[in-house]
C-alpha positions in Angstrom: 137.1 155.6 -98.4 134.0 154.3 -100.4 130.3 155.2 -99.6 129.7 151.6 -98.6 132.8 151.6 -96.5 131.7 154.6 -94.8 128.0 153.5 -94.3 129.2 150.4 -92.5 131.4 152.8 -90.1 128.2 155.0 -89.5 126.2 151.8 -89.0 128.9 150.8 -86.2 128.7 154.3 -84.6 125.1 153.8 -83.9 123.6 156.0 -86.9 119.9 154.3 -87.8 119.7 156.6 -90.9 123.1 154.9 -92.1 121.7 151.3 -91.5 118.4 152.4 -93.5 120.9 153.3 -96.2 123.0 150.2 -95.9 119.8 147.9 -96.2 118.5 149.8 -98.9 121.7 149.6 -100.8 122.4 146.1 -100.1 119.1 144.4 -100.0 118.6 143.8 -103.9 121.9 141.9 -103.9 121.1 140.0 -100.8 118.1 138.8 -102.1 119.3 137.9 -105.6 121.8 135.8 -103.8 119.0 134.4 -102.0 116.7 133.7 -104.8 119.6 131.6 -106.8 120.0 129.2 -103.5 116.1 129.1 -102.3 114.6 129.2 -105.9 111.4 130.6 -104.1 110.8 134.4 -104.0 109.1 134.2 -100.5 112.1 132.1 -98.9 114.6 134.4 -100.5 112.6 137.2 -99.0 112.6 135.5 -95.5 116.5 134.7 -95.9 117.3 138.4 -96.8 115.6 139.2 -93.7 117.7 136.8 -91.9 120.6 138.1 -93.4 120.1 141.9 -92.3 119.7 140.4 -88.7 122.9 138.8 -89.0 124.6 141.6 -90.5 123.2 143.8 -87.6 124.5 141.5 -85.0 127.8 140.9 -86.3 128.6 144.4 -88.0 131.0 145.2 -84.6 133.2 141.9 -85.5 133.4 142.6 -88.9 137.2 142.9 -89.8 137.0 146.8 -91.2 138.5 145.8 -94.5 136.8 148.3 -96.9 136.9 146.0 -99.8 136.0 142.8 -98.0 132.7 144.0 -96.8 130.8 142.6 -99.7 132.2 139.1 -99.9 131.6 139.2 -96.0 127.8 140.2 -96.7 127.5 137.7 -99.5 129.1 134.7 -97.4 126.5 135.5 -94.6 123.9 135.4 -97.6 125.0 132.2 -98.9 125.7 130.3 -95.3 122.0 131.4 -94.4 120.5 129.7 -97.4 122.4 126.6 -96.8 121.2 126.8 -93.4 117.6 127.3 -94.2 117.9 124.3 -97.1 119.3 121.9 -94.4 116.6 122.8 -92.2 114.0 122.4 -94.9 116.0 118.9 -96.0 114.8 119.2 -99.3 115.5 121.1 -102.4 112.7 122.6 -104.2 112.5 122.0 -108.0 114.0 124.9 -109.7 111.6 127.5 -110.9 112.3 129.8 -114.1 113.6 133.0 -111.8 115.5 136.3 -112.9 119.0 136.4 -112.1 119.0 139.9 -110.7 115.9 141.4 -109.1 117.5 144.7 -108.4 116.4 147.9 -110.0 116.7 148.2 -113.7 119.6 150.4 -115.2 118.8 153.3 -117.0 119.6 152.8 -121.0 119.3 154.7 -124.3 115.8 153.6 -125.1 116.4 150.4 -127.5 113.9 149.8 -130.2 111.2 147.5 -129.5 112.9 144.7 -131.5 116.4 145.3 -129.6 114.4 145.0 -126.3 112.4 141.7 -127.5 115.8 140.1 -128.7 117.6 141.1 -125.2 114.5 139.5 -123.5 114.8 136.6 -125.1 118.6 136.0 -124.6 118.2 136.9 -121.1 115.1 134.3 -120.4 117.6 131.7 -122.6 120.4 132.3 -119.9 118.2 132.1 -117.2 116.9 129.2 -118.3 120.3 127.7 -118.9 121.4 129.0 -115.8 118.8 126.8 -114.0 119.9 123.5 -115.9 123.5 124.0 -114.2 124.7 121.8 -111.4 124.6 123.4 -108.0 128.5 123.9 -107.9 128.3 125.6 -111.2 125.4 127.5 -110.6 127.0 128.7 -107.7 130.4 129.8 -109.4 128.5 131.5 -112.2 126.3 133.7 -109.6 129.5 134.6 -107.4 131.7 135.5 -110.1 129.5 136.6 -113.2 126.7 137.9 -111.5 127.7 139.2 -108.2 131.2 140.3 -109.7 133.5 138.4 -107.2 137.0 138.1 -108.2 138.6 134.6 -107.8 140.2 135.3 -104.2 137.1 136.5 -102.5 135.3 133.5 -103.8 138.1 131.2 -102.9 138.0 132.5 -99.1 134.3 132.8 -99.3 134.0 129.0 -100.2 137.1 127.8 -98.4 138.7 126.2 -101.3 142.2 126.6 -102.8 142.1 129.5 -105.6 143.0 126.9 -108.3 139.9 124.9 -107.5 138.2 128.0 -108.3 139.6 128.7 -111.5 139.1 124.9 -112.7 135.5 125.3 -111.7 134.9 128.6 -113.2 136.1 127.2 -116.4 133.8 124.3 -116.2 131.1 126.2 -115.2 131.2 128.4 -118.1 131.5 125.6 -120.6 128.4 123.9 -118.9 126.5 127.0 -119.1 127.5 127.5 -123.0 126.4 123.7 -123.8 123.5 124.7 -121.9 122.5 127.6 -123.7 123.2 125.6 -127.3 121.0 122.8 -126.2 118.1 125.1 -125.6 118.8 127.3 -128.7 121.0 125.3 -131.1 121.5 128.5 -133.4 123.8 129.9 -130.5 126.1 127.2 -131.6 126.4 127.7 -135.5 
């Protein structure tokens, strides 16, 4: 039993400390997904709060499969974002935002030059992701950034797995083309 599954089970048992730990553990992922859909930090924070309220209310209806909690949580996040966007009836212009607003991972102290190069590459990829179509941006977010497998994405989006595979290939091609268009030296 993983820590996350154990936390979910303790939350179901009414453990308030477990709920707090679950929120702390998952909040950056929920916020990151919300930020990709909402394209605005304030709206993403509001949606993330809504998502945790939904999770709290629906936790007892969750089907208990250890490996399915993450896709279930991300699906709730996606649906909350879509609901909010529909209510707004406007998709705001796409600001440049970081892909993941989670805590930085410790590293082996890269040089200043390595840090500068890496930041430039990340900015380039973020700018390229911003230029993707909504469908392709969603696939990149779910598969490459959030790490969901094809089956989980298929279930989340309610499309056949073959459709997810083809969308994934097209999304990666569109991302590569966007990167090359922004910086032709990557195509050389």
